[in-house]
mmCIF file of the N, C-alpha and C atoms, coordinates in Angstrom:
data_MODEL
# 
_entry.id   MODEL 
# 
loop_
_atom_site.group_PDB 
_atom_site.id 
_atom_site.type_symbol 
_atom_site.label_atom_id 
_atom_site.label_alt_id 
_atom_site.label_comp_id 
_atom_site.label_asym_id 
_atom_site.label_entity_id 
_atom_site.label_seq_id 
_atom_site.pdbx_PDB_ins_code 
_atom_site.Cartn_x 
_atom_site.Cartn_y 
_atom_site.Cartn_z 
_atom_site.occupancy 
_atom_site.B_iso_or_equiv 
_atom_site.pdbx_formal_charge 
_atom_site.auth_seq_id 
_atom_site.auth_comp_id 
_atom_site.auth_asym_id 
_atom_site.auth_atom_id 
_atom_site.pdbx_PDB_model_num 
ATOM 1   N N  . MET A 1 1  ? 0.843   -1.171 0.000  1.00 0.00 ? 1  MET A N  1 
ATOM 2   C CA . MET A 1 1  ? 0.000   0.000  0.000  1.00 0.00 ? 1  MET A CA 1 
ATOM 3   C C  . MET A 1 1  ? 0.892   1.239  0.000  1.00 0.00 ? 1  MET A C  1 
ATOM 4   N N  . THR A 1 2  ? 0.567   2.197  -0.839 1.00 0.00 ? 2  THR A N  1 
ATOM 5   C CA . THR A 1 2  ? 1.332   3.425  -0.930 1.00 0.00 ? 2  THR A CA 1 
ATOM 6   C C  . THR A 1 2  ? 0.443   4.597  -0.579 1.00 0.00 ? 2  THR A C  1 
ATOM 7   N N  . CYS A 1 3  ? 0.992   5.529  0.164  1.00 0.00 ? 3  CYS A N  1 
ATOM 8   C CA . CYS A 1 3  ? 0.230   6.701  0.571  1.00 0.00 ? 3  CYS A CA 1 
ATOM 9   C C  . CYS A 1 3  ? 1.097   7.934  0.440  1.00 0.00 ? 3  CYS A C  1 
ATOM 10  N N  . LEU A 1 4  ? 0.498   9.021  0.035  1.00 0.00 ? 4  LEU A N  1 
ATOM 11  C CA . LEU A 1 4  ? 1.214   10.274 -0.117 1.00 0.00 ? 4  LEU A CA 1 
ATOM 12  C C  . LEU A 1 4  ? 0.386   11.398 0.454  1.00 0.00 ? 4  LEU A C  1 
ATOM 13  N N  . VAL A 1 5  ? 1.025   12.257 1.182  1.00 0.00 ? 5  VAL A N  1 
ATOM 14  C CA . VAL A 1 5  ? 0.374   13.470 1.655  1.00 0.00 ? 5  VAL A CA 1 
ATOM 15  C C  . VAL A 1 5  ? 1.169   14.637 1.098  1.00 0.00 ? 5  VAL A C  1 
ATOM 16  N N  . LEU A 1 6  ? 0.522   15.525 0.394  1.00 0.00 ? 6  LEU A N  1 
ATOM 17  C CA . LEU A 1 6  ? 1.183   16.683 -0.183 1.00 0.00 ? 6  LEU A CA 1 
ATOM 18  C C  . LEU A 1 6  ? 0.719   17.925 0.551  1.00 0.00 ? 6  LEU A C  1 
ATOM 19  N N  . VAL A 1 7  ? 1.660   18.675 1.069  1.00 0.00 ? 7  VAL A N  1 
ATOM 20  C CA . VAL A 1 7  ? 1.346   19.877 1.830  1.00 0.00 ? 7  VAL A CA 1 
ATOM 21  C C  . VAL A 1 7  ? 1.674   21.089 0.964  1.00 0.00 ? 7  VAL A C  1 
ATOM 22  N N  . VAL A 1 8  ? 0.668   21.890 0.651  1.00 0.00 ? 8  VAL A N  1 
ATOM 23  C CA . VAL A 1 8  ? 0.897   23.111 -0.114 1.00 0.00 ? 8  VAL A CA 1 
ATOM 24  C C  . VAL A 1 8  ? 0.206   24.249 0.613  1.00 0.00 ? 8  VAL A C  1 
ATOM 25  N N  . THR A 1 9  ? 0.948   25.275 0.940  1.00 0.00 ? 9  THR A N  1 
ATOM 26  C CA . THR A 1 9  ? 0.399   26.434 1.633  1.00 0.00 ? 9  THR A CA 1 
ATOM 27  C C  . THR A 1 9  ? 0.707   27.674 0.823  1.00 0.00 ? 9  THR A C  1 
ATOM 28  N N  . LEU A 1 10 ? -0.277  28.528 0.639  1.00 0.00 ? 10 LEU A N  1 
ATOM 29  C CA . LEU A 1 10 ? -0.060  29.779 -0.077 1.00 0.00 ? 10 LEU A CA 1 
ATOM 30  C C  . LEU A 1 10 ? 0.164   30.897 0.921  1.00 0.00 ? 10 LEU A C  1 
ATOM 31  N N  . TRP A 1 11 ? 1.248   31.595 0.771  1.00 0.00 ? 11 TRP A N  1 
ATOM 32  C CA . TRP A 1 11 ? 1.594   32.720 1.616  1.00 0.00 ? 11 TRP A CA 1 
ATOM 33  C C  . TRP A 1 11 ? 0.754   33.915 1.184  1.00 0.00 ? 11 TRP A C  1 
ATOM 34  N N  . PRO A 1 12 ? 0.279   34.722 2.105  1.00 0.00 ? 12 PRO A N  1 
ATOM 35  C CA . PRO A 1 12 ? -0.475  35.919 1.700  1.00 0.00 ? 12 PRO A CA 1 
ATOM 36  C C  . PRO A 1 12 ? 0.376   36.819 0.807  1.00 0.00 ? 12 PRO A C  1 
ATOM 37  N N  . SER A 1 13 ? -0.267  37.598 -0.025 1.00 0.00 ? 13 SER A N  1 
ATOM 38  C CA . SER A 1 13 ? 0.471   38.531 -0.884 1.00 0.00 ? 13 SER A CA 1 
ATOM 39  C C  . SER A 1 13 ? 1.188   39.542 -0.007 1.00 0.00 ? 13 SER A C  1 
ATOM 40  N N  . SER A 1 14 ? 2.444   39.347 0.154  1.00 0.00 ? 14 SER A N  1 
ATOM 41  C CA . SER A 1 14 ? 3.258   40.205 1.001  1.00 0.00 ? 14 SER A CA 1 
ATOM 42  C C  . SER A 1 14 ? 4.684   40.145 0.497  1.00 0.00 ? 14 SER A C  1 
ATOM 43  N N  . PRO A 1 15 ? 5.562   40.929 1.074  1.00 0.00 ? 15 PRO A N  1 
ATOM 44  C CA . PRO A 1 15 ? 6.961   40.861 0.645  1.00 0.00 ? 15 PRO A CA 1 
ATOM 45  C C  . PRO A 1 15 ? 7.517   39.454 0.801  1.00 0.00 ? 15 PRO A C  1 
ATOM 46  N N  . GLN A 1 16 ? 8.608   39.192 0.117  1.00 0.00 ? 16 GLN A N  1 
ATOM 47  C CA . GLN A 1 16 ? 9.256   37.890 0.192  1.00 0.00 ? 16 GLN A CA 1 
ATOM 48  C C  . GLN A 1 16 ? 9.562   37.511 1.630  1.00 0.00 ? 16 GLN A C  1 
ATOM 49  N N  . PRO A 1 17 ? 9.399   36.211 1.967  1.00 0.00 ? 17 PRO A N  1 
ATOM 50  C CA . PRO A 1 17 ? 9.783   35.757 3.302  1.00 0.00 ? 17 PRO A CA 1 
ATOM 51  C C  . PRO A 1 17 ? 11.283  36.012 3.515  1.00 0.00 ? 17 PRO A C  1 
ATOM 52  N N  . PRO A 1 18 ? 11.712  36.148 4.770  1.00 0.00 ? 18 PRO A N  1 
ATOM 53  C CA . PRO A 1 18 ? 13.133  36.381 5.038  1.00 0.00 ? 18 PRO A CA 1 
ATOM 54  C C  . PRO A 1 18 ? 13.992  35.260 4.455  1.00 0.00 ? 18 PRO A C  1 
ATOM 55  N N  . ASN A 1 19 ? 15.161  35.606 3.990  1.00 0.00 ? 19 ASN A N  1 
ATOM 56  C CA . ASN A 1 19 ? 16.127  34.633 3.468  1.00 0.00 ? 19 ASN A CA 1 
ATOM 57  C C  . ASN A 1 19 ? 15.520  33.747 2.394  1.00 0.00 ? 19 ASN A C  1 
ATOM 58  N N  . ALA A 1 20 ? 14.812  34.304 1.448  1.00 0.00 ? 20 ALA A N  1 
ATOM 59  C CA . ALA A 1 20 ? 14.112  33.523 0.423  1.00 0.00 ? 20 ALA A CA 1 
ATOM 60  C C  . ALA A 1 20 ? 15.018  33.130 -0.737 1.00 0.00 ? 20 ALA A C  1 
ATOM 61  N N  . GLN A 1 21 ? 16.319  33.269 -0.610 1.00 0.00 ? 21 GLN A N  1 
ATOM 62  C CA . GLN A 1 21 ? 17.220  32.961 -1.717 1.00 0.00 ? 21 GLN A CA 1 
ATOM 63  C C  . GLN A 1 21 ? 17.130  31.494 -2.128 1.00 0.00 ? 21 GLN A C  1 
ATOM 64  N N  . ALA A 1 22 ? 17.102  30.594 -1.179 1.00 0.00 ? 22 ALA A N  1 
ATOM 65  C CA . ALA A 1 22 ? 17.059  29.159 -1.482 1.00 0.00 ? 22 ALA A CA 1 
ATOM 66  C C  . ALA A 1 22 ? 15.926  28.520 -0.683 1.00 0.00 ? 22 ALA A C  1 
ATOM 67  N N  . PRO A 1 23 ? 15.255  27.505 -1.256 1.00 0.00 ? 23 PRO A N  1 
ATOM 68  C CA . PRO A 1 23 ? 14.176  26.844 -0.512 1.00 0.00 ? 23 PRO A CA 1 
ATOM 69  C C  . PRO A 1 23 ? 14.676  26.233 0.790  1.00 0.00 ? 23 PRO A C  1 
ATOM 70  N N  . ARG A 1 24 ? 13.880  26.353 1.828  1.00 0.00 ? 24 ARG A N  1 
ATOM 71  C CA . ARG A 1 24 ? 14.193  25.723 3.112  1.00 0.00 ? 24 ARG A CA 1 
ATOM 72  C C  . ARG A 1 24 ? 13.853  24.236 3.019  1.00 0.00 ? 24 ARG A C  1 
ATOM 73  N N  . GLU A 1 25 ? 14.391  23.465 3.918  1.00 0.00 ? 25 GLU A N  1 
ATOM 74  C CA . GLU A 1 25 ? 14.201  22.017 3.921  1.00 0.00 ? 25 GLU A CA 1 
ATOM 75  C C  . GLU A 1 25 ? 13.101  21.616 4.892  1.00 0.00 ? 25 GLU A C  1 
ATOM 76  N N  . LEU A 1 26 ? 12.124  20.853 4.415  1.00 0.00 ? 26 LEU A N  1 
ATOM 77  C CA . LEU A 1 26 ? 11.007  20.378 5.243  1.00 0.00 ? 26 LEU A CA 1 
ATOM 78  C C  . LEU A 1 26 ? 11.200  18.949 5.738  1.00 0.00 ? 26 LEU A C  1 
ATOM 79  N N  . HIS A 1 27 ? 12.325  18.313 5.411  1.00 0.00 ? 27 HIS A N  1 
ATOM 80  C CA . HIS A 1 27 ? 12.522  16.899 5.743  1.00 0.00 ? 27 HIS A CA 1 
ATOM 81  C C  . HIS A 1 27 ? 12.226  16.558 7.204  1.00 0.00 ? 27 HIS A C  1 
ATOM 82  N N  . PRO A 1 28 ? 12.733  17.297 8.186  1.00 0.00 ? 28 PRO A N  1 
ATOM 83  C CA . PRO A 1 28 ? 12.467  16.908 9.585  1.00 0.00 ? 28 PRO A CA 1 
ATOM 84  C C  . PRO A 1 28 ? 10.971  16.863 9.921  1.00 0.00 ? 28 PRO A C  1 
ATOM 85  N N  . LEU A 1 29 ? 10.220  17.851 9.472  1.00 0.00 ? 29 LEU A N  1 
ATOM 86  C CA . LEU A 1 29 ? 8.783   17.877 9.725  1.00 0.00 ? 29 LEU A CA 1 
ATOM 87  C C  . LEU A 1 29 ? 8.079   16.722 9.007  1.00 0.00 ? 29 LEU A C  1 
ATOM 88  N N  . LEU A 1 30 ? 8.389   16.520 7.731  1.00 0.00 ? 30 LEU A N  1 
ATOM 89  C CA . LEU A 1 30 ? 7.758   15.464 6.954  1.00 0.00 ? 30 LEU A CA 1 
ATOM 90  C C  . LEU A 1 30 ? 8.088   14.082 7.512  1.00 0.00 ? 30 LEU A C  1 
ATOM 91  N N  . ASP A 1 31 ? 9.334   13.880 7.931  1.00 0.00 ? 31 ASP A N  1 
ATOM 92  C CA . ASP A 1 31 ? 9.725   12.564 8.436  1.00 0.00 ? 31 ASP A CA 1 
ATOM 93  C C  . ASP A 1 31 ? 9.019   12.225 9.743  1.00 0.00 ? 31 ASP A C  1 
ATOM 94  N N  . SER A 1 32 ? 8.814   13.204 10.606 1.00 0.00 ? 32 SER A N  1 
ATOM 95  C CA . SER A 1 32 ? 8.111   12.904 11.861 1.00 0.00 ? 32 SER A CA 1 
ATOM 96  C C  . SER A 1 32 ? 6.647   12.532 11.584 1.00 0.00 ? 32 SER A C  1 
ATOM 97  N N  . ILE A 1 33 ? 6.007   13.212 10.654 1.00 0.00 ? 33 ILE A N  1 
ATOM 98  C CA . ILE A 1 33 ? 4.618   12.869 10.296 1.00 0.00 ? 33 ILE A CA 1 
ATOM 99  C C  . ILE A 1 33 ? 4.576   11.502 9.612  1.00 0.00 ? 33 ILE A C  1 
ATOM 100 N N  . ARG A 1 34 ? 5.522   11.258 8.718  1.00 0.00 ? 34 ARG A N  1 
ATOM 101 C CA . ARG A 1 34 ? 5.583   9.972  8.000  1.00 0.00 ? 34 ARG A CA 1 
ATOM 102 C C  . ARG A 1 34 ? 5.718   8.806  8.977  1.00 0.00 ? 34 ARG A C  1 
ATOM 103 N N  . GLN A 1 35 ? 6.596   8.946  9.949  1.00 0.00 ? 35 GLN A N  1 
ATOM 104 C CA . GLN A 1 35 ? 6.795   7.874  10.927 1.00 0.00 ? 35 GLN A CA 1 
ATOM 105 C C  . GLN A 1 35 ? 5.557   7.684  11.800 1.00 0.00 ? 35 GLN A C  1 
ATOM 106 N N  . LYS A 1 36 ? 4.939   8.768  12.213 1.00 0.00 ? 36 LYS A N  1 
ATOM 107 C CA . LYS A 1 36 ? 3.751   8.687  13.072 1.00 0.00 ? 36 LYS A CA 1 
ATOM 108 C C  . LYS A 1 36 ? 2.631   7.889  12.409 1.00 0.00 ? 36 LYS A C  1 
ATOM 109 N N  . TYR A 1 37 ? 2.432   8.095  11.109 1.00 0.00 ? 37 TYR A N  1 
ATOM 110 C CA . TYR A 1 37 ? 1.339   7.434  10.394 1.00 0.00 ? 37 TYR A CA 1 
ATOM 111 C C  . TYR A 1 37 ? 1.795   6.241  9.557  1.00 0.00 ? 37 TYR A C  1 
ATOM 112 N N  . ASP A 1 38 ? 3.037   5.802  9.747  1.00 0.00 ? 38 ASP A N  1 
ATOM 113 C CA . ASP A 1 38 ? 3.591   4.631  9.080  1.00 0.00 ? 38 ASP A CA 1 
ATOM 114 C C  . ASP A 1 38 ? 3.408   4.693  7.559  1.00 0.00 ? 38 ASP A C  1 
ATOM 115 N N  . LEU A 1 39 ? 3.845   5.796  6.961  1.00 0.00 ? 39 LEU A N  1 
ATOM 116 C CA . LEU A 1 39 ? 3.767   5.987  5.516  1.00 0.00 ? 39 LEU A CA 1 
ATOM 117 C C  . LEU A 1 39 ? 5.111   5.667  4.883  1.00 0.00 ? 39 LEU A C  1 
ATOM 118 N N  . PRO A 1 40 ? 5.124   5.161  3.665  1.00 0.00 ? 40 PRO A N  1 
ATOM 119 C CA . PRO A 1 40 ? 6.415   4.888  3.023  1.00 0.00 ? 40 PRO A CA 1 
ATOM 120 C C  . PRO A 1 40 ? 7.161   6.166  2.642  1.00 0.00 ? 40 PRO A C  1 
ATOM 121 N N  . ALA A 1 41 ? 6.421   7.204  2.212  1.00 0.00 ? 41 ALA A N  1 
ATOM 122 C CA . ALA A 1 41 ? 7.078   8.435  1.783  1.00 0.00 ? 41 ALA A CA 1 
ATOM 123 C C  . ALA A 1 41 ? 6.116   9.612  1.849  1.00 0.00 ? 41 ALA A C  1 
ATOM 124 N N  . MET A 1 42 ? 6.700   10.784 1.948  1.00 0.00 ? 42 MET A N  1 
ATOM 125 C CA . MET A 1 42 ? 5.933   12.031 1.906  1.00 0.00 ? 42 MET A CA 1 
ATOM 126 C C  . MET A 1 42 ? 6.743   13.065 1.149  1.00 0.00 ? 42 MET A C  1 
ATOM 127 N N  . ALA A 1 43 ? 6.018   13.980 0.507  1.00 0.00 ? 43 ALA A N  1 
ATOM 128 C CA . ALA A 1 43 ? 6.644   15.130 -0.136 1.00 0.00 ? 43 ALA A CA 1 
ATOM 129 C C  . ALA A 1 43 ? 5.783   16.339 0.182  1.00 0.00 ? 43 ALA A C  1 
ATOM 130 N N  . GLY A 1 44 ? 6.415   17.478 0.325  1.00 0.00 ? 44 GLY A N  1 
ATOM 131 C CA . GLY A 1 44 ? 5.644   18.677 0.629  1.00 0.00 ? 44 GLY A CA 1 
ATOM 132 C C  . GLY A 1 44 ? 6.373   19.930 0.193  1.00 0.00 ? 44 GLY A C  1 
ATOM 133 N N  . ALA A 1 45 ? 5.603   20.997 0.063  1.00 0.00 ? 45 ALA A N  1 
ATOM 134 C CA . ALA A 1 45 ? 6.180   22.286 -0.318 1.00 0.00 ? 45 ALA A CA 1 
ATOM 135 C C  . ALA A 1 45 ? 5.344   23.406 0.257  1.00 0.00 ? 45 ALA A C  1 
ATOM 136 N N  . ILE A 1 46 ? 5.995   24.517 0.525  1.00 0.00 ? 46 ILE A N  1 
ATOM 137 C CA . ILE A 1 46 ? 5.313   25.761 0.872  1.00 0.00 ? 46 ILE A CA 1 
ATOM 138 C C  . ILE A 1 46 ? 5.610   26.708 -0.280 1.00 0.00 ? 46 ILE A C  1 
ATOM 139 N N  . VAL A 1 47 ? 4.552   27.164 -0.935 1.00 0.00 ? 47 VAL A N  1 
ATOM 140 C CA . VAL A 1 47 ? 4.694   27.999 -2.124 1.00 0.00 ? 47 VAL A CA 1 
ATOM 141 C C  . VAL A 1 47 ? 4.124   29.383 -1.836 1.00 0.00 ? 47 VAL A C  1 
ATOM 142 N N  . THR A 1 48 ? 4.887   30.406 -2.157 1.00 0.00 ? 48 THR A N  1 
ATOM 143 C CA . THR A 1 48 ? 4.449   31.786 -1.981 1.00 0.00 ? 48 THR A CA 1 
ATOM 144 C C  . THR A 1 48 ? 4.255   32.416 -3.353 1.00 0.00 ? 48 THR A C  1 
ATOM 145 N N  . SER A 1 49 ? 3.830   33.644 -3.369 1.00 0.00 ? 49 SER A N  1 
ATOM 146 C CA . SER A 1 49 ? 3.703   34.354 -4.642 1.00 0.00 ? 49 SER A CA 1 
ATOM 147 C C  . SER A 1 49 ? 5.072   34.576 -5.285 1.00 0.00 ? 49 SER A C  1 
ATOM 148 N N  . GLU A 1 50 ? 6.125   34.422 -4.516 1.00 0.00 ? 50 GLU A N  1 
ATOM 149 C CA . GLU A 1 50 ? 7.491   34.583 -5.017 1.00 0.00 ? 50 GLU A CA 1 
ATOM 150 C C  . GLU A 1 50 ? 8.113   33.270 -5.489 1.00 0.00 ? 50 GLU A C  1 
ATOM 151 N N  . GLY A 1 51 ? 7.446   32.156 -5.263 1.00 0.00 ? 51 GLY A N  1 
ATOM 152 C CA . GLY A 1 51 ? 7.984   30.859 -5.662 1.00 0.00 ? 51 GLY A CA 1 
ATOM 153 C C  . GLY A 1 51 ? 8.036   29.894 -4.493 1.00 0.00 ? 51 GLY A C  1 
ATOM 154 N N  . ILE A 1 52 ? 8.870   28.886 -4.616 1.00 0.00 ? 52 ILE A N  1 
ATOM 155 C CA . ILE A 1 52 ? 8.983   27.850 -3.579 1.00 0.00 ? 52 ILE A CA 1 
ATOM 156 C C  . ILE A 1 52 ? 9.763   28.411 -2.399 1.00 0.00 ? 52 ILE A C  1 
ATOM 157 N N  . TRP A 1 53 ? 9.128   28.409 -1.222 1.00 0.00 ? 53 TRP A N  1 
ATOM 158 C CA . TRP A 1 53 ? 9.755   28.913 -0.009 1.00 0.00 ? 53 TRP A CA 1 
ATOM 159 C C  . TRP A 1 53 ? 10.397  27.782 0.787  1.00 0.00 ? 53 TRP A C  1 
ATOM 160 N N  . ALA A 1 54 ? 9.772   26.609 0.756  1.00 0.00 ? 54 ALA A N  1 
ATOM 161 C CA . ALA A 1 54 ? 10.321  25.438 1.446  1.00 0.00 ? 54 ALA A CA 1 
ATOM 162 C C  . ALA A 1 54 ? 9.855   24.202 0.716  1.00 0.00 ? 54 ALA A C  1 
ATOM 163 N N  . ARG A 1 55 ? 10.655  23.140 0.768  1.00 0.00 ? 55 ARG A N  1 
ATOM 164 C CA . ARG A 1 55 ? 10.279  21.876 0.131  1.00 0.00 ? 55 ARG A CA 1 
ATOM 165 C C  . ARG A 1 55 ? 11.034  20.741 0.800  1.00 0.00 ? 55 ARG A C  1 
ATOM 166 N N  . GLY A 1 56 ? 10.549  19.527 0.584  1.00 0.00 ? 56 GLY A N  1 
ATOM 167 C CA . GLY A 1 56 ? 11.251  18.390 1.154  1.00 0.00 ? 56 GLY A CA 1 
ATOM 168 C C  . GLY A 1 56 ? 10.566  17.082 0.859  1.00 0.00 ? 56 GLY A C  1 
ATOM 169 N N  . VAL A 1 57 ? 11.282  16.012 1.093  1.00 0.00 ? 57 VAL A N  1 
ATOM 170 C CA . VAL A 1 57 ? 10.776  14.651 0.961  1.00 0.00 ? 57 VAL A CA 1 
ATOM 171 C C  . VAL A 1 57 ? 11.327  13.829 2.115  1.00 0.00 ? 57 VAL A C  1 
ATOM 172 N N  . ALA A 1 58 ? 10.645  12.735 2.410  1.00 0.00 ? 58 ALA A N  1 
ATOM 173 C CA . ALA A 1 58 ? 11.109  11.841 3.465  1.00 0.00 ? 58 ALA A CA 1 
ATOM 174 C C  . ALA A 1 58 ? 10.597  10.439 3.170  1.00 0.00 ? 58 ALA A C  1 
ATOM 175 N N  . GLY A 1 59 ? 11.391  9.436  3.480  1.00 0.00 ? 59 GLY A N  1 
ATOM 176 C CA . GLY A 1 59 ? 10.949  8.058  3.341  1.00 0.00 ? 59 GLY A CA 1 
ATOM 177 C C  . GLY A 1 59 ? 11.623  7.307  2.211  1.00 0.00 ? 59 GLY A C  1 
ATOM 178 N N  . VAL A 1 60 ? 10.996  6.186  1.865  1.00 0.00 ? 60 VAL A N  1 
ATOM 179 C CA . VAL A 1 60 ? 11.522  5.292  0.832  1.00 0.00 ? 60 VAL A CA 1 
ATOM 180 C C  . VAL A 1 60 ? 10.509  5.142  -0.292 1.00 0.00 ? 60 VAL A C  1 
ATOM 181 N N  . ARG A 1 61 ? 11.003  4.733  -1.459 1.00 0.00 ? 61 ARG A N  1 
ATOM 182 C CA . ARG A 1 61 ? 10.129  4.598  -2.628 1.00 0.00 ? 61 ARG A CA 1 
ATOM 183 C C  . ARG A 1 61 ? 9.095   3.493  -2.467 1.00 0.00 ? 61 ARG A C  1 
ATOM 184 N N  . LYS A 1 62 ? 9.450   2.438  -1.735 1.00 0.00 ? 62 LYS A N  1 
ATOM 185 C CA . LYS A 1 62 ? 8.551   1.300  -1.571 1.00 0.00 ? 62 LYS A CA 1 
ATOM 186 C C  . LYS A 1 62 ? 8.832   0.649  -0.229 1.00 0.00 ? 62 LYS A C  1 
ATOM 187 N N  . TYR A 1 63 ? 7.744   0.289  0.488  1.00 0.00 ? 63 TYR A N  1 
ATOM 188 C CA . TYR A 1 63 ? 7.918   -0.423 1.761  1.00 0.00 ? 63 TYR A CA 1 
ATOM 189 C C  . TYR A 1 63 ? 8.846   -1.610 1.583  1.00 0.00 ? 63 TYR A C  1 
ATOM 190 N N  . GLY A 1 64 ? 9.695   -1.842 2.552  1.00 0.00 ? 64 GLY A N  1 
ATOM 191 C CA . GLY A 1 64 ? 10.579  -3.001 2.533  1.00 0.00 ? 64 GLY A CA 1 
ATOM 192 C C  . GLY A 1 64 ? 11.849  -2.811 1.726  1.00 0.00 ? 64 GLY A C  1 
ATOM 193 N N  . THR A 1 65 ? 12.064  -1.624 1.181  1.00 0.00 ? 65 THR A N  1 
ATOM 194 C CA . THR A 1 65 ? 13.288  -1.360 0.432  1.00 0.00 ? 65 THR A CA 1 
ATOM 195 C C  . THR A 1 65 ? 14.078  -0.251 1.120  1.00 0.00 ? 65 THR A C  1 
ATOM 196 N N  . ASP A 1 66 ? 15.315  -0.094 0.686  1.00 0.00 ? 66 ASP A N  1 
ATOM 197 C CA . ASP A 1 66 ? 16.182  0.948  1.246  1.00 0.00 ? 66 ASP A CA 1 
ATOM 198 C C  . ASP A 1 66 ? 16.346  2.130  0.298  1.00 0.00 ? 66 ASP A C  1 
ATOM 199 N N  . THR A 1 67 ? 15.679  2.123  -0.843 1.00 0.00 ? 67 THR A N  1 
ATOM 200 C CA . THR A 1 67 ? 15.840  3.188  -1.826 1.00 0.00 ? 67 THR A CA 1 
ATOM 201 C C  . THR A 1 67 ? 15.083  4.432  -1.367 1.00 0.00 ? 67 THR A C  1 
ATOM 202 N N  . PRO A 1 68 ? 15.812  5.487  -1.002 1.00 0.00 ? 68 PRO A N  1 
ATOM 203 C CA . PRO A 1 68 ? 15.129  6.686  -0.506 1.00 0.00 ? 68 PRO A CA 1 
ATOM 204 C C  . PRO A 1 68 ? 14.405  7.434  -1.618 1.00 0.00 ? 68 PRO A C  1 
ATOM 205 N N  . VAL A 1 69 ? 13.327  8.078  -1.241 1.00 0.00 ? 69 VAL A N  1 
ATOM 206 C CA . VAL A 1 69 ? 12.615  8.959  -2.159 1.00 0.00 ? 69 VAL A CA 1 
ATOM 207 C C  . VAL A 1 69 ? 13.468  10.212 -2.327 1.00 0.00 ? 69 VAL A C  1 
ATOM 208 N N  . THR A 1 70 ? 13.407  10.837 -3.495 1.00 0.00 ? 70 THR A N  1 
ATOM 209 C CA . THR A 1 70 ? 14.176  12.055 -3.739 1.00 0.00 ? 70 THR A CA 1 
ATOM 210 C C  . THR A 1 70 ? 13.248  13.196 -4.152 1.00 0.00 ? 70 THR A C  1 
ATOM 211 N N  . ILE A 1 71 ? 13.757  14.390 -4.093 1.00 0.00 ? 71 ILE A N  1 
ATOM 212 C CA . ILE A 1 71 ? 12.981  15.562 -4.470 1.00 0.00 ? 71 ILE A CA 1 
ATOM 213 C C  . ILE A 1 71 ? 12.606  15.526 -5.956 1.00 0.00 ? 71 ILE A C  1 
ATOM 214 N N  . ASP A 1 72 ? 13.324  14.760 -6.761 1.00 0.00 ? 72 ASP A N  1 
ATOM 215 C CA . ASP A 1 72 ? 13.055  14.666 -8.197 1.00 0.00 ? 72 ASP A CA 1 
ATOM 216 C C  . ASP A 1 72 ? 12.118  13.524 -8.580 1.00 0.00 ? 72 ASP A C  1 
ATOM 217 N N  . ASP A 1 73 ? 11.724  12.684 -7.625 1.00 0.00 ? 73 ASP A N  1 
ATOM 218 C CA . ASP A 1 73 ? 10.798  11.587 -7.919 1.00 0.00 ? 73 ASP A CA 1 
ATOM 219 C C  . ASP A 1 73 ? 9.425   12.138 -8.292 1.00 0.00 ? 73 ASP A C  1 
ATOM 220 N N  . GLN A 1 74 ? 8.707   11.376 -9.113 1.00 0.00 ? 74 GLN A N  1 
ATOM 221 C CA . GLN A 1 74 ? 7.347   11.750 -9.486 1.00 0.00 ? 74 GLN A CA 1 
ATOM 222 C C  . GLN A 1 74 ? 6.380   10.965 -8.611 1.00 0.00 ? 74 GLN A C  1 
ATOM 223 N N  . PHE A 1 75 ? 5.330   11.633 -8.138 1.00 0.00 ? 75 PHE A N  1 
ATOM 224 C CA . PHE A 1 75 ? 4.318   11.012 -7.298 1.00 0.00 ? 75 PHE A CA 1 
ATOM 225 C C  . PHE A 1 75 ? 2.994   10.979 -8.031 1.00 0.00 ? 75 PHE A C  1 
ATOM 226 N N  . HIS A 1 76 ? 2.274   9.886  -7.874 1.00 0.00 ? 76 HIS A N  1 
ATOM 227 C CA . HIS A 1 76 ? 0.918   9.792  -8.415 1.00 0.00 ? 76 HIS A CA 1 
ATOM 228 C C  . HIS A 1 76 ? -0.005  10.540 -7.460 1.00 0.00 ? 76 HIS A C  1 
ATOM 229 N N  . LEU A 1 77 ? -0.782  11.459 -7.986 1.00 0.00 ? 77 LEU A N  1 
ATOM 230 C CA . LEU A 1 77 ? -1.753  12.192 -7.174 1.00 0.00 ? 77 LEU A CA 1 
ATOM 231 C C  . LEU A 1 77 ? -3.142  11.643 -7.465 1.00 0.00 ? 77 LEU A C  1 
ATOM 232 N N  . GLY A 1 78 ? -3.886  11.363 -6.436 1.00 0.00 ? 78 GLY A N  1 
ATOM 233 C CA . GLY A 1 78 ? -5.227  10.828 -6.600 1.00 0.00 ? 78 GLY A CA 1 
ATOM 234 C C  . GLY A 1 78 ? -5.953  10.855 -5.274 1.00 0.00 ? 78 GLY A C  1 
ATOM 235 N N  . SER A 1 79 ? -7.121  10.249 -5.247 1.00 0.00 ? 79 SER A N  1 
ATOM 236 C CA . SER A 1 79 ? -7.874  10.209 -4.010 1.00 0.00 ? 79 SER A CA 1 
ATOM 237 C C  . SER A 1 79 ? -8.487  8.838  -3.838 1.00 0.00 ? 79 SER A C  1 
ATOM 238 N N  . ASP A 1 80 ? -8.861  8.557  -2.619 1.00 0.00 ? 80 ASP A N  1 
ATOM 239 C CA . ASP A 1 80 ? -9.495  7.291  -2.272 1.00 0.00 ? 80 ASP A CA 1 
ATOM 240 C C  . ASP A 1 80 ? -10.683 7.621  -1.379 1.00 0.00 ? 80 ASP A C  1 
ATOM 241 N N  . THR A 1 81 ? -11.876 7.459  -1.930 1.00 0.00 ? 81 THR A N  1 
ATOM 242 C CA . THR A 1 81 ? -13.079 7.781  -1.176 1.00 0.00 ? 81 THR A CA 1 
ATOM 243 C C  . THR A 1 81 ? -13.814 6.494  -0.844 1.00 0.00 ? 81 THR A C  1 
ATOM 244 N N  . ARG A 1 82 ? -14.157 6.341  0.413  1.00 0.00 ? 82 ARG A N  1 
ATOM 245 C CA . ARG A 1 82 ? -14.879 5.141  0.849  1.00 0.00 ? 82 ARG A CA 1 
ATOM 246 C C  . ARG A 1 82 ? -16.198 5.572  1.474  1.00 0.00 ? 82 ARG A C  1 
ATOM 247 N N  . ARG A 1 83 ? -17.212 4.776  1.256  1.00 0.00 ? 83 ARG A N  1 
ATOM 248 C CA . ARG A 1 83 ? -18.522 5.072  1.861  1.00 0.00 ? 83 ARG A CA 1 
ATOM 249 C C  . ARG A 1 83 ? -18.771 4.148  3.007  1.00 0.00 ? 83 ARG A C  1 
# 
C-alpha cells in the first residue's frame, strides 16, 4: 500500500519571506509525520507568490526497500473515497 500526503500552503500577498534565496528544507517535519502514520514516503512544499519557499521529501520509494525517495521523484496524485 502506498500513501502520499502533499502539503501546499499559499503565503499571503506580502513581501518575500526572510532569506528567500534558497528553498528551506522540510525533511524533519515530513519525516516525523511519515513515521507517526507509518507511511512509506511524503513530499511537501510551501509555495508563496514569489515561488517555492520550502520543500522536502522523506521516506523510501517502496515499503521493505532501502531506496530513498528524492525531491526529483514523481508522485501519483489521486484520491481514495470510501462510503
